[in-house]
C-alpha positions in Angstrom: 0.0 0.0 0.0 1.3 3.4 -0.9 0.5 5.7 2.0 2.1 8.8 0.6 -0.4 9.5 -2.2 -4.2 9.7 -2.4 -6.1 6.7 -3.6 -8.7 7.9 -6.0 -11.3 5.4 -7.2 -11.6 5.5 -11.0 -14.7 3.2 -11.3 -14.4 2.8 -15.0 -14.8 6.6 -15.7 -12.1 6.3 -18.4 -14.0 3.7 -20.3 -15.7 5.1 -23.4 -18.5 2.6 -23.3 -19.7 3.6 -19.8 -22.2 6.1 -20.9 -24.0 3.5 -23.1 -24.0 1.1 -20.2 -25.5 3.7 -17.9 -28.4 4.1 -20.3 -29.0 0.4 -20.2 -28.9 0.4 -16.4 -31.8 2.7 -15.7 -33.6 1.6 -12.5 -36.4 -0.9 -13.0 -40.0 0.1 -12.3 -40.5 0.2 -8.5 -43.8 -1.1 -7.3 -45.3 -3.3 -4.7 -44.9 -6.5 -6.8 -41.3 -5.8 -7.5 -40.5 -5.1 -3.8 -40.6 -7.9 -1.3 -42.1 -5.8 1.5 -45.5 -4.3 1.1 -45.4 -1.8 4.0 -42.7 0.2 5.8 -42.3 3.2 8.1 -42.3 6.8 6.9 -40.8 9.6 9.0 -44.3 10.6 10.2 -46.3 7.5 9.6 -46.4 4.3 7.5 -46.8 3.4 3.8 -49.1 0.4 2.9 -49.3 -1.2 -0.5 -51.4 -4.3 0.4 -54.6 -2.9 -1.1 -53.2 -1.0 -4.0 -53.1 -3.9 -6.6 -49.3 -3.7 -7.1 -49.4 -0.2 -8.4 -48.1 1.8 -5.4 -49.8 2.3 -2.1 -51.2 4.7 0.4 -49.5 6.8 3.0 -51.0 7.0 6.5 -49.4 9.9 8.3 -49.5 12.5 11.0 -49.1 16.2 10.1 -50.4 19.6 11.2 -53.7 19.0 9.5 -54.6 15.6 11.0 -52.9 12.8 13.1 -54.5 9.9 11.3 -51.5 7.6 11.8 -51.6 8.0 15.6 -55.4 7.7 15.6 -55.4 4.4 13.7 -52.7 3.0 16.0 -54.9 4.0 19.0 -57.8 2.1 17.5 -55.7 -1.1 17.1 -54.0 -0.5 13.8 -54.8 -2.1 10.4 -56.0 -5.2 12.1 -59.1 -3.2 13.2 -59.7 -0.7 10.3 -58.0 -2.6 7.5 -55.4 -1.3 5.1 -55.9 2.2 3.6 -57.5 2.1 0.2 -57.6 5.9 -0.5 -55.5 9.0 -0.4 -56.3 11.7 2.1 -59.0 14.0 1.1 -61.4 16.6 2.6 -65.0 15.4 3.1 -67.6 17.8 4.5 -64.7 20.0 5.6 -62.8 17.3 7.5 -59.6 15.5 6.6 -60.7 11.9 5.7 -59.3 8.6 4.5 -60.9 5.4 3.5 -59.8 2.0 4.8 -61.0 -1.4 3.9 -63.4 -1.6 6.8 -64.6 2.0 6.8 -63.9 5.7 6.4 -62.3 7.9 9.1 -62.6 11.6 9.6 -60.3 13.7 11.7 -62.0 16.0 14.1 -59.7 18.8 15.3 -62.1 19.9 18.1 -61.6 16.5 19.8 -58.1 15.6 18.5 -59.4 12.2 17.3 -61.1 10.4 14.5 -64.7 9.3 14.0 -66.0 6.6 11.7 -68.2 7.9 8.9 -71.8 6.6 8.8 -71.0 5.2 5.3 -74.2 3.3 4.7 -76.2 6.4 5.8 -74.3 8.5 3.3 -75.1 6.0 0.5 -78.7 6.0 1.4 -78.8 9.8 1.3 -77.2 9.7 -2.1 -80.0 7.5 -3.4 -77.9 4.4 -3.6 -80.1 2.0 -1.7 -81.2 0.2 -4.9 -77.6 -0.3 -5.8 -76.8 -1.7 -2.3 -79.7 -4.1 -2.6 -78.6 -5.2 -6.1 -74.8 -5.4 -5.5 -74.6 -6.2 -1.8 -77.9 -7.8 -0.9 -78.5 -5.0 1.6 -82.0 -3.8 2.7 -82.8 -0.1 2.9 -82.8 1.5 6.4 -86.0 1.3 8.4 -87.8 4.5 9.3 -86.0 6.0 12.3 -88.6 8.6 13.3 -89.4 6.4 16.4 -86.1 7.6 17.8 -87.5 11.1 18.3 -87.8 12.0 21.9 -86.0 8.9 23.2 -82.9 9.0 25.4 -79.6 7.8 23.9 -79.8 4.6 25.9 -83.3 3.9 24.6 -82.3 4.6 21.1 -79.5 2.1 21.3 -81.7 -0.5 22.9 -84.4 0.0 20.1 -81.9 -0.5 17.3 -80.1 -3.5 19.0 -83.5 -5.2 19.1 -83.1 -5.6 15.3 -80.4 -8.2 16.1 -82.7 -10.4 18.1 -84.1 -12.4 15.1 -80.6 -13.8 14.4 -78.6 -14.8 17.5 -75.4 -15.6 15.5 -75.3 -12.1 14.0 -76.1 -10.6 17.3 -73.3 -12.5 19.0 -70.8 -11.5 16.3 -71.9 -7.9 16.4 -71.8 -7.4 20.2 -68.6 -9.4 20.6 -66.6 -7.0 18.5 -64.6 -4.5 20.7 -65.8 -0.9 20.1 -68.7 -2.2 18.0 -70.5 1.1 18.2 -67.5 2.9 16.7 -66.9 0.3 14.0 -70.5 -0.6 13.0 -72.8 2.1 14.4 -76.4 1.2 15.2 -78.3 -1.5 13.4 -80.7 0.2 10.9 -82.6 -2.7 9.3 -82.7 -6.5 8.7 -84.0 -8.7 6.0 -84.2 -12.4 5.2 -83.3 -13.1 1.6 -83.6 -16.9 1.8 -80.0 -17.7 1.0 -78.8 -15.2 3.5 -80.0 -13.1 6.5 -78.7 -9.6 6.4 -78.4 -6.8 9.0 -77.6 -3.3 7.8 -75.9 -1.0 10.3 -74.8 2.6 9.9 -71.3 1.6 9.0 -71.4 -2.1 8.3 -73.2 -4.9 6.5 -73.5 -8.3 8.3 -74.6 -11.4 6.4 -75.2 -15.0 7.5 -75.3 -17.4 4.6 -77.4 -20.5 4.7 -75.9 -22.0 1.6 -72.3 -22.7 0.6 -70.8 -20.0 -1.6 -67.2 -19.3 -2.8 -66.9 -16.8 0.0 -68.8 -18.3 2.9 -69.7 -21.6 4.5 -73.3 -22.3 5.6 -74.0 -20.6 8.9 -71.0 -18.3 8.6 -71.4 -14.6 9.5 -69.5 -12.2 7.3 -69.0 -8.5 7.6 -68.6 -6.6 4.4 -65.6 -4.3 4.0 -67.5 -1.0 4.1 -64.6 1.0 2.6 -64.6 -1.2 -0.5 -68.4 -0.7 -0.7 -67.8 3.0 -0.7 -65.2 2.8 -3.4 -67.4 0.7 -5.7 -70.4 2.9 -5.1 -69.1 5.9 -7.0 -70.1 8.2 -4.2 -66.5 9.5 -3.9 -64.2 10.6 -6.7 -62.4 7.6 -8.2 -59.2 9.6 -8.3 -59.1 9.4 -4.5 -58.5 5.6 -4.8 -55.6 5.8 -7.2 -52.5 4.5 -5.5 -49.7 7.0 -4.6 -46.3 6.4 -6.0 -43.9 4.2 -4.0 -41.7 6.5 -1.8 -38.3 5.7 -3.2 -36.2 7.6 -0.6 -37.5 5.4 2.2 -36.0 2.4 0.4 -32.6 3.7 -0.3 -29.7 1.9 1.4 -28.1 3.4 4.5 -25.7 0.7 5.7 -23.7 -2.3 4.2 -22.7 -5.2 6.4 -20.5 -8.2 5.4 -19.8 -10.3 8.5 -17.3 -12.6 6.9 -14.8 -9.7 6.5 -15.9 -7.5 9.3 -17.5 -4.7 7.2 -20.2 -2.5 8.7 -20.2 0.8 6.9 -22.5 3.7 6.1 -24.0 4.0 2.6 -24.6 7.3 0.8 -26.7 7.7 -2.3 -24.9 9.3 -5.3 -26.1 10.6 -8.7 -24.0 10.0 -11.8 -21.4 12.6 -12.8 -22.3 14.9 -15.6 -20.1 12.7 -18.0 -22.0 9.6 -17.0 -19.3 8.2 -14.8 -19.7 6.9 -11.3 -18.4 9.3 -8.6 -16.2 7.9 -5.9 -17.2 7.9 -2.2 -16.1 10.9 -0.2 -14.3 9.0 2.5 -12.3 5.8 3.2 -15.1 4.1 5.2 -18.1 5.3 3.1 -19.9 3.1 0.6 -21.5 4.7 -2.5 -24.8 3.5 -3.8 -25.8 4.8 -7.2 -29.3 6.0 -7.8 -29.5 4.8 -11.4 -29.3 1.2 -10.0 -31.9 -0.9 -8.2 -33.1 -0.4 -4.7 -32.1 -3.0 -2.1 -34.0 -6.3 -2.7 -35.7 -5.0 -5.8 -35.5 -6.5 -9.3 -32.4 -5.3 -11.0 -28.7 -4.6 -10.3 -28.0 -2.6 -7.2 -24.5 -1.1 -7.6 -22.2 0.0 -4.7 -18.6 1.0 -4.6 -15.9 1.8 -2.0 -12.2 2.5 -1.6 -9.5 0.0 -1.2 -7.3 2.4 0.7 -6.9 6.1 1.3 -4.4 8.9 1.7 -2.1 8.9 4.7 -2.0 5.1 4.9 -5.6 4.5 5.9 -7.3 1.3 4.9 -10.4 1.6 2.9 -13.8 0.0 3.6 -13.2 -2.7 1.0 -9.5 -3.5 2.0 -10.6 -7.1 2.7 -13.2 -7.5 -0.1 -11.1 -9.9 -2.1 -11.3 -12.4 0.8 -15.0 -13.0 0.2 -16.0 -16.5 -0.9 -19.0 -17.9 -2.6 -21.9 -18.2 -0.1 -20.8 -15.4 2.2 -23.6 -13.2 3.5 -24.0 -9.5 2.5 -26.6 -7.4 4.1 -27.9 -4.1 2.7 -30.0 -2.1 5.2 -32.5 0.5 3.9 -33.8 3.7 5.5 -37.2 2.1 6.1 -35.6 -0.4 8.5 -35.7 -3.3 6.1 -32.7 -5.5 5.3 -32.0 -7.2 1.9 -29.9 -10.4 2.4 -27.6 -11.4 -0.5 -25.2 -14.3 -0.9 -21.9 -14.0 -2.8 -21.8 -15.9 -6.1 -18.6 -14.6 -7.6 -15.5 -12.4 -6.9 -13.3 -11.5 -9.8 -10.6 -9.0 -10.7 -10.5 -7.2 -14.1 -8.0 -4.9 -15.8 -9.7 -1.7 -16.8 -9.2 -2.4 -20.5 -10.8 -5.8 -20.4 -13.6 -5.2 -17.9 -17.0 -6.4 -19.1 -18.7 -3.1 -18.2 -22.1 -4.0 -19.5 -22.2 -7.2 -17.4 -20.9 -5.3 -14.3 -23.0 -2.2 -14.4 -25.9 -3.2 -16.6 -29.4 -4.3 -15.7 -30.3 -7.7 -14.3 -33.6 -9.7 -14.6 -33.3 -10.8 -11.0 -32.3 -9.0 -7.7 -28.5 -8.8 -7.5 -25.9 -6.7 -5.8 -22.6 -5.6 -7.4 -19.7 -4.4 -5.2 -16.8 -2.6 -6.7 -13.4 -1.6 -5.4 -9.8 -1.1 -6.7 -7.1 -3.7 -7.0 -3.8 -4.4 -8.7 -0.9 -2.0 -9.3 -1.1 1.7 -8.4 -0.1 4.1 -11.1 1.5 7.3 -9.6 0.9 9.3 -12.8 -2.8 8.5 -13.3 -3.2 8.1 -9.5 -5.3 5.0 -10.0 -5.2 1.3 -9.7 -5.1 -0.8 -12.9 -7.7 -3.4 -11.8 -11.1 -3.5 -10.3 -12.4 -6.2 -7.9 -16.0 -7.0 -8.7 -18.1 -9.0 -6.2 -21.5 -10.2 -7.4 -24.2 -11.4 -4.9 -27.8 -12.6 -5.4 -30.8 -12.0 -3.2 -30.9 -14.7 -0.6 -34.4 -14.1 0.8 -37.2 -11.5 0.9 -36.6 -8.2 2.7 -37.0 -8.4 6.5 -37.3 -5.9 9.3 -35.0 -7.7 11.7 -31.3 -8.1 11.4 -29.7 -11.5 11.6 
């Protein structure tokens, strides 16, 4: 090692074919199907892609307008309300968002959310015939008898609608916070194949015949949020998935236990001439934004120094010691970890390096690690070889480290 001179990392910048390769290596489409994880943390909330059909997802966040993320967690999370299926929007002057099991509105005066009486809204919009046709749901009964009653008496009168079907009654009242989730029962009807109870915020059905979605005697609760979406009551654009937040998936740390590497990763853009910039310090790893995100389809490219000015060792001083099967972990900003296994480690002279193979796209998730090797040229102040380690994705992304 030559400690008296700087160790610049060339990274194929002198190769005339590099610019063409960069064009080939544009990052693949990033969507829920290409990425192994379907939800991950955001700085002020969480991003969910489970109900977006592989086209993106929906952010559930806290901000100065509404603390929907905190409110959903207080309710019990997505296990209670389902995954978000809409963007945020303003409904009747309140910040709102639709989930699989219903719609929530933020009420600033109480600092909390309320469930929207979704079935009442559909009735007011004249959609009871559609509900009957599409969801086998009866229209609401006349509620004028509630006038003049106490709240306790109103609740008792509506709960009496459940008495004709003990199974639905048991399912309804056994649900924690049933009044928040379902509202009051509004009507009931026997359709032969199924007995149906309509509440303000839910549809409960007990099927007497076997169907693809229910066993005889099973009580099902329709996903009210999906009923809202299909009804056309709300603008269809509200249900268009949001783009996948790329920054949350960028790598922040590289770990290679076999050679004792644990180093920070910084994202870099390409230089103006299309070359790959070198990392700014001896222990820093560069990840290039033209390449794939950790664990995603495509070629994720990182690079680091072999050594550094003043005799310092670089982060990849021991990279050539890696063997086939060694574990490589790439941690992302969202807390996920992509696990790769080394499949090859080769050294190339600059003039003979297969640049398209090294930097180009891949049909599968791979990681390419680049550093310097060989003889150091004091005139060009570069090494004459490059060490290229290739690793393939070992398993889907995980939140926990090994």
